[in-house]
MARBA-3410 file (N, C-alpha, C, O; in Angstrom, 1 decimal):
185
19.4,-43.5,19.0,20.5,-42.7,19.2,20.9,-42.0,17.9,21.2,-40.8,17.8 ~ 20.8,-42.8,16.8,21.2,-42.3,15.5,20.2,-41.2,15.1,20.6,-40.2,14.5 ~ 18.9,-41.4,15.4,17.9,-40.4,15.0,18.1,-39.1,15.8,17.9,-38.0,15.3 ~ 18.5,-39.2,17.1,18.7,-38.1,17.9,19.9,-37.3,17.3,19.9,-36.0,17.3 ~ 21.0,-37.9,16.9,22.1,-37.2,16.3,21.7,-36.5,15.0,22.1,-35.4,14.8
21.0,-37.2,14.1,20.5,-36.6,12.9,19.6,-35.4,13.2,19.7,-34.4,12.5 ~ 18.7,-35.6,14.1,17.8,-34.5,14.5,18.5,-33.3,15.0,18.2,-32.1,14.7 ~ 19.5,-33.5,15.9,20.3,-32.5,16.5,21.1,-31.8,15.4,21.3,-30.6,15.4 ~ 21.7,-32.5,14.5,22.5,-32.0,13.4,21.6,-31.1,12.5,22.1,-30.0,12.1 ~ 20.4,-31.5,12.2,19.5,-30.7,11.4,19.1,-29.5,12.1,19.0,-28.4,11.4
18.9,-29.5,13.4,18.5,-28.4,14.1,19.7,-27.3,14.1,19.4,-26.1,14.0 ~ 20.9,-27.7,14.3,22.0,-26.8,14.3,22.2,-26.2,12.9,22.5,-25.0,12.8 ~ 22.1,-27.0,11.9,22.2,-26.6,10.5,21.1,-25.5,10.2,21.5,-24.5,9.6 ~ 19.9,-25.7,10.5,18.8,-24.8,10.3,19.0,-23.5,11.1,18.7,-22.4,10.6 ~ 19.4,-23.6,12.3,19.5,-22.4,13.1,20.7,-21.6,12.7,20.7,-20.4,12.8
21.7,-22.2,12.1,22.9,-21.5,11.6,22.5,-20.7,10.4,22.9,-19.5,10.2 ~ 21.7,-21.3,9.5,21.3,-20.6,8.3,20.3,-19.4,8.6,20.4,-18.4,8.0 ~ 19.4,-19.7,9.5,18.5,-18.6,9.9,19.2,-17.4,10.5,18.7,-16.3,10.3 ~ 20.2,-17.7,11.3,20.8,-16.5,12.0,21.6,-15.6,11.0,21.6,-14.4,11.2 ~ 22.1,-16.2,9.9,22.8,-15.4,8.9,21.8,-14.5,8.2,22.1,-13.4,7.9
20.7,-15.1,7.8,19.6,-14.3,7.1,19.1,-13.3,8.0,18.8,-12.2,7.6 ~ 18.9,-13.6,9.3,18.3,-12.7,10.3,19.3,-11.5,10.5,18.9,-10.4,10.6 ~ 20.6,-11.8,10.6,21.5,-10.7,10.7,21.6,-9.8,9.5,21.6,-8.6,9.7 ~ 21.5,-10.4,8.3,21.5,-9.5,7.1,20.2,-8.7,7.1,20.3,-7.5,6.7 ~ 19.1,-9.3,7.5,17.8,-8.5,7.5,17.9,-7.4,8.5,17.5,-6.3,8.2
18.4,-7.6,9.7,18.6,-6.6,10.7,19.5,-5.5,10.3,19.2,-4.3,10.5 ~ 20.6,-5.8,9.6,21.5,-4.8,9.1,20.9,-3.9,8.1,21.0,-2.7,8.1 ~ 20.1,-4.5,7.2,19.4,-3.8,6.2,18.3,-2.9,6.8,18.2,-1.7,6.4 ~ 17.6,-3.4,7.8,16.6,-2.5,8.5,17.3,-1.4,9.2,16.8,-0.2,9.1 ~ 18.3,-1.6,10.0,19.0,-0.5,10.7,19.6,0.5,9.8,19.5,1.7,10.1
20.1,0.1,8.6,20.6,1.0,7.6,19.5,1.9,7.1,19.8,3.1,6.8 ~ 18.3,1.4,6.9,17.2,2.2,6.4,16.1,2.5,7.4,14.9,2.6,7.0 ~ 16.4,2.6,8.7,15.4,2.8,9.7,14.5,4.0,9.5,13.3,4.0,9.8 ~ 15.1,5.1,9.1,14.4,6.4,8.9,13.4,6.2,7.8,12.2,6.6,7.9 ~ 13.7,5.5,6.7,12.8,5.2,5.6,11.6,4.4,6.1,10.5,4.7,5.7
11.9,3.4,6.9,10.8,2.5,7.4,9.9,3.2,8.3,8.7,3.0,8.3 ~ 10.4,4.1,9.1,9.6,4.9,10.1,8.7,5.9,9.3,7.5,6.0,9.6 ~ 9.2,6.5,8.2,8.4,7.4,7.4,7.4,6.6,6.6,6.3,7.1,6.4 ~ 7.7,5.4,6.2,6.7,4.5,5.5,5.5,4.2,6.3,4.4,4.1,5.8 ~ 5.7,4.1,7.6,4.6,3.8,8.5,3.6,5.0,8.6,2.4,4.8,8.9
4.1,6.2,8.3,3.3,7.4,8.4,2.9,8.0,7.0,2.7,9.1,6.9 ~ 2.9,7.1,6.0,2.6,7.5,4.7,1.2,6.9,4.2,0.9,5.8,4.5 ~ 0.4,7.8,3.6,-0.9,7.4,3.1,-0.9,7.8,1.6,-0.3,8.8,1.2 ~ -1.8,7.1,0.9,-1.9,7.4,-0.6,-3.4,7.5,-0.9,-4.2,6.8,-0.4 ~ -3.7,8.4,-1.8,-5.0,8.6,-2.3,-5.0,8.8,-3.8,-4.1,9.4,-4.3
-6.1,8.4,-4.4,-6.2,8.5,-5.9,-7.6,8.9,-6.2,-8.6,8.4,-5.8 ~ -7.6,10.0,-7.1,-8.9,10.5,-7.6,-9.0,10.1,-9.0,-8.1,10.5,-9.8 ~ -10.1,9.5,-9.4,-10.2,9.1,-10.8,-11.4,9.8,-11.5,-12.4,10.1,-10.9 ~ -11.2,10.1,-12.8,-12.3,10.6,-13.6,-12.9,9.4,-14.3,-12.5,8.2,-14.0 ~ -13.8,9.6,-15.2,-14.5,8.5,-15.9,-13.5,7.7,-16.8,-13.8,6.5,-17.1
-12.4,8.3,-17.2,-11.5,7.6,-18.0,-10.3,6.9,-17.3,-9.5,6.2,-17.9 ~ -10.3,7.0,-16.0,-9.2,6.3,-15.2,-8.6,7.3,-14.2,-9.3,8.1,-13.7 ~ -7.3,7.1,-14.0,-6.7,7.9,-12.9,-6.4,9.3,-13.4,-5.9,9.6,-14.5 ~ -6.7,10.3,-12.5,-6.5,11.7,-12.8,-5.3,12.2,-12.0,-4.5,12.9,-12.4 ~ -5.3,11.8,-10.7,-4.3,12.3,-9.8,-4.0,11.3,-8.7,-4.9,10.7,-8.1
-2.7,11.2,-8.3,-2.3,10.3,-7.2,-1.5,11.1,-6.3,-0.6,11.8,-6.6 ~ -1.9,11.1,-5.0,-1.3,11.9,-4.0,-0.8,11.0,-2.9,-1.5,10.1,-2.4 ~ 0.5,11.2,-2.4,1.0,10.6,-1.3,1.4,11.6,-0.2,1.9,12.7,-0.6 ~ 1.1,11.4,1.0,1.4,12.3,2.1,2.1,11.5,3.2,1.6,10.5,3.7 ~ 3.3,12.0,3.6,4.0,11.4,4.7,4.0,12.4,5.9,4.5,13.6,5.7
3.5,12.0,7.0,3.4,12.9,8.2,4.8,12.8,8.9,5.3,11.7,9.2 ~ 5.4,14.0,9.0,6.7,14.1,9.7,6.6,14.4,11.1,6.9,15.5,11.6 ~ 6.1,13.4,11.9,5.8,13.6,13.3,6.9,12.9,14.2,7.1,11.7,14.0 ~ 7.5,13.6,15.1,8.4,13.1,16.1,7.7,13.3,17.4,7.5,14.4,17.9 ~ 7.5,12.2,18.1,6.8,12.2,19.4,7.8,12.8,20.4,8.9,12.3,20.5
7.4,13.8,21.2,8.2,14.4,22.2,7.7,14.2,23.6,8.2,14.6,24.6 ~ 6.6,13.4,23.7,6.0,13.0,25.0,5.5,14.1,25.9,5.5,14.0,27.1 ~ 5.2,15.3,25.3,4.7,16.4,26.1,3.2,16.4,26.1,2.6,16.0,25.0 ~ 2.5,16.7,27.2,1.1,16.7,27.2,0.5,17.8,26.4,-0.5,17.6,25.7 ~ 1.0,18.9,26.4,0.5,20.1,25.7,1.3,20.4,24.5,1.8,21.5,24.3
1.5,19.4,23.6,2.2,19.6,22.4,1.3,20.3,21.4,0.3,19.8,21.0 ~ 1.7,21.5,21.0,0.9,22.3,20.0,1.7,22.6,18.7,1.4,23.6,18.0 ~ 2.7,21.8,18.4,3.4,22.0,17.2,2.5,21.8,16.0,1.6,21.0,16.0 ~ 2.8,22.5,14.9,2.1,22.3,13.7,2.4,21.0,13.0,3.4,20.4,13.3 ~ 1.5,20.6,12.2,1.6,19.3,11.5,2.4,19.5,10.2,2.0,20.3,9.4
3.4,18.7,10.0,4.2,18.8,8.8,4.1,17.6,8.0,4.1,16.5,8.5 ~ 4.1,17.8,6.6,3.9,16.7,5.7,4.9,16.9,4.5,5.2,18.0,4.1 ~ 5.3,15.8,3.9,5.9,15.8,2.6,4.8,15.2,1.7,4.4,14.1,1.8 ~ 4.3,16.1,0.8,3.2,15.7,-0.1,3.8,15.6,-1.5,4.5,16.4,-2.0 ~ 3.4,14.4,-2.1,3.8,14.2,-3.5,2.5,14.1,-4.3,1.6,13.4,-3.9
2.5,14.7,-5.5,1.4,14.7,-6.4,1.8,14.3,-7.8,2.8,14.8,-8.3 ~ 1.1,13.4,-8.4,1.3,13.0,-9.8,0.0,13.2,-10.6,-1.0,12.5,-10.2 ~ 0.0,14.0,-11.6,-1.2,14.3,-12.4,-1.1,13.5,-13.7,0.0,13.3,-14.3 ~ -2.2,13.1,-14.2,-2.2,12.5,-15.6,-1.9,13.6,-16.6,-1.3,13.3,-17.6 ~ -2.5,14.8,-16.4,-2.2,16.0,-17.3,-1.6,17.1,-16.5,-2.3,18.0,-16.0
-0.3,17.1,-16.3,0.4,18.1,-15.4,0.3,19.5,-16.0,0.4,20.4,-15.2 ~ 0.1,19.6,-17.3,-0.1,21.0,-17.9,-1.4,21.6,-17.5,-1.5,22.8,-17.4 ~ -2.4,20.8,-17.3,-3.8,21.3,-17.0,-4.2,21.2,-15.5,-5.1,21.9,-15.2 ~ -3.5,20.4,-14.7,-4.0,20.2,-13.3,-3.1,21.0,-12.4,-1.9,21.2,-12.6 ~ -3.7,21.4,-11.3,-3.0,22.1,-10.2,-3.5,21.6,-8.9,-4.6,21.2,-8.7
-2.6,21.7,-7.9,-2.9,21.3,-6.5,-2.9,22.6,-5.7,-1.9,23.3,-5.6 ~ -4.0,22.9,-5.0,-4.0,24.0,-4.1,-4.2,23.5,-2.6,-4.8,22.5,-2.4 ~ -3.6,24.3,-1.7,-3.6,23.9,-0.3,-4.6,24.8,0.5,-4.5,24.9,1.7 ~ -5.5,25.4,-0.2,-6.5,26.2,0.3,-7.8,26.0,-0.5,-7.8,26.1,-1.7 ~ -8.9,25.7,0.2,-10.1,25.3,-0.4,-10.7,26.5,-1.3,-11.2,26.3,-2.3
-10.5,27.7,-0.8,-11.0,28.9,-1.5,-10.3,29.1,-2.8,-10.9,29.6,-3.8 ~ -9.0,28.8,-2.9,-8.2,29.0,-4.1,-8.8,28.1,-5.3,-8.9,28.6,-6.4 ~ -9.2,26.9,-5.0,-9.7,26.0,-6.0,-11.0,26.5,-6.5,-11.3,26.4,-7.7 ~ -11.9,27.0,-5.6,-13.2,27.5,-6.0,-13.0,28.7,-6.9,-13.8,28.9,-7.9 ~ -12.1,29.6,-6.6,-11.8,30.8,-7.4,-11.3,30.4,-8.8,-11.6,31.1,-9.8
-10.5,29.4,-8.9,-9.9,29.0,-10.2,-10.7,28.0,-11.0,-10.3,27.7,-12.1 ~ -11.8,27.6,-10.5,-12.7,26.7,-11.3,-13.3,27.4,-12.5,-13.8,26.8,-13.5 ~ -13.4,28.8,-12.4,-14.0,29.5,-13.5,-13.1,29.5,-14.7,-13.5,29.7,-15.9 ~ -11.8,29.3,-14.5,-10.8,29.2,-15.7,-10.9,27.7,-16.2,-10.5,26.8,-15.5 ~ -11.5,27.6,-17.4,-11.7,26.2,-17.9,-10.5,25.5,-18.3,-10.5,24.2,-18.4
-9.3,26.1,-18.3,-8.1,25.4,-18.7,-7.4,24.7,-17.5,-6.5,23.9,-17.7 ~ -7.9,25.0,-16.3,-7.2,24.5,-15.1,-8.2,23.6,-14.3,-9.3,24.0,-14.1 ~ -7.7,22.4,-14.0,-8.4,21.5,-13.1,-7.9,21.6,-11.7,-6.7,21.3,-11.5 ~ -8.7,22.0,-10.8,-8.2,22.4,-9.4,-8.4,21.2,-8.4,-9.6,20.8,-8.2 ~ -7.4,20.7,-7.8,-7.4,19.8,-6.7,-7.0,20.5,-5.5,-6.2,21.5,-5.5
-7.6,20.1,-4.3,-7.3,20.8,-3.1,-6.8,19.7,-2.1,-7.2,18.6,-2.1 ~ -6.0,20.2,-1.1,-5.6,19.4,0.0,-5.6,20.2,1.2,-4.9,21.2,1.4 ~ -6.5,19.8,2.1,-6.7,20.6,3.4,-6.7,19.6,4.6,-7.0,18.4,4.4 ~ -6.4,20.2,5.7,-6.5,19.4,7.0,-7.8,19.7,7.6,-8.0,20.7,8.3 ~ -8.8,18.8,7.3,-10.1,19.1,7.7,-10.6,20.2,6.8,-10.7,20.1,5.6
-10.9,21.4,7.4,-11.3,22.6,6.7,-10.2,23.7,6.8,-10.4,24.8,6.4 ~ -9.1,23.3,7.4,-8.0,24.3,7.6,-7.1,24.3,6.4,-6.7,23.3,5.9 ~ -6.7,25.5,6.0,-5.7,25.7,4.9,-4.3,25.5,5.5,-4.1,25.6,6.7 ~ -3.4,25.3,4.6,-2.0,25.2,5.0,-1.4,26.5,5.5,-1.7,27.6,5.0 ~ -0.5,26.4,6.4,0.2,27.6,6.9,1.4,28.0,6.0,1.6,29.2,5.8
2.1,27.0,5.5,3.2,27.2,4.6,3.3,26.0,3.6,3.0,24.9,4.0 ~ 3.7,26.4,2.4,4.0,25.4,1.4,5.3,25.7,0.7,5.5,26.8,0.2 ~ 6.2,24.7,0.7,7.5,24.9,0.1,7.7,23.8,-1.0,7.7,22.6,-0.7 ~ 7.8,24.3,-2.2,8.1,23.3,-3.3,9.5,22.7,-3.2,10.4,23.5,-2.9 ~ 9.6,21.4,-3.4,10.9,20.8,-3.2,11.5,20.4,-4.6,10.7,20.0,-5.5
12.8,20.5,-4.7,13.5,20.1,-5.9,13.6,18.5,-5.9,13.5,17.9,-4.8 ~ 13.7,17.9,-7.0,13.8,16.4,-7.1,15.0,15.9,-6.4,15.0,14.7,-6.0 ~ 16.1,16.6,-6.1,17.2,16.1,-5.4,17.3,16.7,-4.0,18.4,16.7,-3.4 ~ 16.2,17.2,-3.5,16.2,17.7,-2.1,16.5,16.6,-1.1,16.0,15.5,-1.2 ~ 17.2,17.0,-0.1,17.6,16.0,1.0,16.4,15.5,1.7,16.5,14.3,2.2
15.3,16.2,1.9,14.2,15.8,2.6,13.4,14.6,1.9,12.7,13.9,2.6 ~ 13.7,14.4,0.6,13.0,13.4,-0.1,13.8,12.0,0.0,13.3,11.0,-0.5 ~ 15.0,12.1,0.5,15.9,10.9,0.5,15.2,9.7,1.2,15.3,8.6,0.8 ~ 14.5,9.9,2.4,14.0,8.8,3.1,12.5,8.7,3.0,11.8,8.0,3.8 ~ 11.9,9.3,2.0,10.5,9.3,1.7,10.1,8.2,0.7,10.8,8.1,-0.3
9.1,7.4,0.9,8.7,6.4,0.0,7.9,7.0,-1.2,7.4,8.1,-1.0 ~ 7.8,6.3,-2.2,7.0,6.6,-3.4,7.5,7.9,-4.1,6.6,8.6,-4.7 ~ 8.7,8.2,-4.1,9.3,9.3,-4.8,9.6,8.9,-6.2,10.3,8.0,-6.4 ~ 9.0,9.7,-7.2,9.2,9.4,-8.6,9.8,10.6,-9.3,9.8,11.7,-8.7 ~ 10.3,10.4,-10.5,10.9,11.5,-11.3,9.8,12.4,-11.8,10.1,13.6,-12.1
8.6,11.9,-12.0,7.6,12.7,-12.7,6.6,13.4,-11.7,5.6,14.0,-12.1 ~ 6.8,13.2,-10.4,5.9,13.8,-9.4,6.4,15.2,-9.0,7.6,15.6,-9.2 ~ 5.5,16.0,-8.3,5.9,17.2,-7.7,5.8,17.0,-6.2,4.8,16.4,-5.7 ~ 6.7,17.6,-5.5,6.8,17.4,-4.0,6.8,18.7,-3.3,7.5,19.7,-3.7 ~ 6.2,18.7,-2.1,6.0,19.9,-1.3,6.2,19.6,0.2,5.9,18.5,0.6
6.8,20.5,0.9,6.9,20.4,2.3,5.8,21.4,2.8,5.8,22.6,2.7 ~ 4.7,20.8,3.4,3.5,21.5,3.8,3.3,21.5,5.3,3.5,20.4,5.9 ~ 3.0,22.6,5.8,2.7,22.8,7.3,1.3,23.2,7.5,0.8,24.2,6.9 ~ 0.6,22.5,8.3,-0.8,22.8,8.7,-0.9,23.1,10.2,0.1,22.8,10.9 ~ -1.9,23.8,10.6,-2.1,24.1,12.1,-2.1,22.8,12.9,-2.4,21.7,12.3
-1.9,22.9,14.2,-1.9,21.7,15.1,-3.2,21.0,15.0,-4.3,21.6,14.9 ~ -3.2,19.7,15.1,-4.4,18.9,15.1,-4.4,17.9,16.3,-3.3,17.7,16.9 ~ -5.5,17.3,16.6,-5.6,16.4,17.7,-4.8,15.1,17.3,-4.1,15.1,16.3 ~ -4.8,14.1,18.1,-4.0,12.9,17.9,-4.5,12.0,16.7,-3.8,11.1,16.3 ~ -5.7,12.3,16.3,-6.3,11.6,15.1,-6.9,12.6,14.2,-7.8,13.3,14.6
-6.5,12.6,12.9,-7.0,13.6,12.0,-6.9,13.1,10.5,-6.3,12.0,10.3 ~ -7.4,13.8,9.6,-7.5,13.4,8.2,-7.1,14.6,7.3,-7.6,15.7,7.5 ~ -6.4,14.3,6.2,-6.2,15.2,5.1,-7.3,15.0,4.1,-7.6,13.8,3.9 ~ -7.9,16.0,3.6,-8.9,15.9,2.6,-8.4,16.3,1.2,-8.1,17.4,1.0 ~ -8.3,15.3,0.3,-7.9,15.5,-1.0,-9.1,15.5,-1.9,-9.8,14.5,-2.0
-9.4,16.6,-2.6,-10.7,16.7,-3.3,-10.6,17.4,-4.6,-9.6,18.2,-4.9 ~ -11.6,17.2,-5.5,-11.7,17.8,-6.7,-13.2,18.1,-6.9,-14.0,17.2,-6.6 ~ -13.7,19.3,-7.3,-15.1,19.5,-7.4,-15.9,18.6,-8.3,-17.1,18.4,-8.1 ~ -15.3,18.1,-9.4,-16.0,17.2,-10.3,-15.8,15.7,-10.0,-16.7,14.9,-10.2 ~ -14.6,15.3,-9.5,-14.2,13.9,-9.4,-14.4,13.3,-8.0,-14.3,12.1,-7.9
-14.7,14.1,-7.0,-14.9,13.6,-5.7,-13.8,13.9,-4.7,-12.9,14.8,-5.0 ~ -13.8,13.2,-3.6,-12.8,13.4,-2.6,-12.3,12.1,-2.0,-13.0,11.1,-2.0 ~ -11.1,12.1,-1.4,-10.5,11.0,-0.7,-10.0,11.5,0.6,-9.5,12.7,0.7 ~ -10.1,10.7,1.7,-9.5,11.1,3.0,-8.2,10.3,3.2,-8.2,9.1,3.0 ~ -7.2,10.9,3.8,-6.0,10.2,4.2,-6.0,10.3,5.7,-5.8,11.4,6.3
-6.1,9.2,6.4,-6.2,9.2,7.8,-4.8,9.0,8.5,-4.0,8.2,8.1 ~ -4.6,9.9,9.5,-3.3,9.9,10.2,-3.6,9.8,11.7,-4.6,10.3,12.2 ~ -2.6,9.3,12.5,-2.6,9.3,13.9,-1.3,9.7,14.4,-0.3,9.5,13.8 ~ -1.2,10.2,15.7,0.1,10.5,16.3,0.5,9.3,17.2,1.6,9.4,17.8 ~ -0.3,8.3,17.3,0.0,7.1,18.0,-0.1,5.9,17.0,-0.5,6.1,15.9
0.2,4.7,17.4,0.1,3.6,16.6,-1.4,3.4,16.1,-2.3,3.6,16.9 ~ -1.6,3.1,14.8,-3.0,3.0,14.3,-3.8,1.9,14.9,-5.0,2.0,15.0 ~ -3.1,0.9,15.4,-3.9,-0.2,16.0,-4.6,0.2,17.3,-5.5,-0.5,17.7 ~ -4.2,1.3,17.9,-4.9,1.8,19.1,-6.3,2.1,18.8,-7.2,1.9,19.6 ~ -6.6,2.6,17.6,-7.9,3.0,17.2,-8.7,1.9,16.5,-9.9,2.1,16.1
-8.1,0.7,16.2,-8.8,-0.3,15.5,-9.6,-1.2,16.5,-9.3,-1.2,17.7 ~ -10.6,-1.9,16.0,-11.3,-2.8,16.8,-10.5,-4.1,17.2,-9.6,-4.4,16.4 ~ -10.8,-4.7,18.3,-10.0,-5.9,18.7,-10.3,-7.0,17.8,-11.4,-7.2,17.3 ~ -9.3,-7.8,17.5,-9.4,-8.9,16.6,-9.9,-10.2,17.3,-10.3,-11.1,16.6 ~ -9.9,-10.2,18.6,-10.3,-11.4,19.3,-11.5,-11.1,20.1,-12.0,-12.1,20.8
END
């Protein structure tokens, strides 16, 4: 009987502590729900030269599912770029622009395309822009852009590349990523 009372008391004590922590966690999550949803749609790529990191790019897909079968809305991203040498490096959203500017030895040209498609529009964002409030990995030394690309299928990739240092793919989906992964069991 004594063991049952001690066990029951311990169970009540543990469940009381867990519920307070769980409530605080849920309040924090609800307060920042937009941030967490954007974090799920954020990918990061890094291109390195022989001396280390040259450029780090983060892209957050701003997709809101509207459950329409023939959804042809363009793809919108908040793109952040951080260069090791911001005076010498540039990011272009058109593959042809970087090829044309490679002849200028003072500029190192990086490109970001959706497959082989160039961006429809690019808007540079100020560091205090409201659109950056809920975006992860925002730093004071990065440059940020609101970029729109043509409509893509439910699974697509952004191609971040440099003619000398190589390329990286950032994979995105319009559904949960686990849908495209192999079964674990």
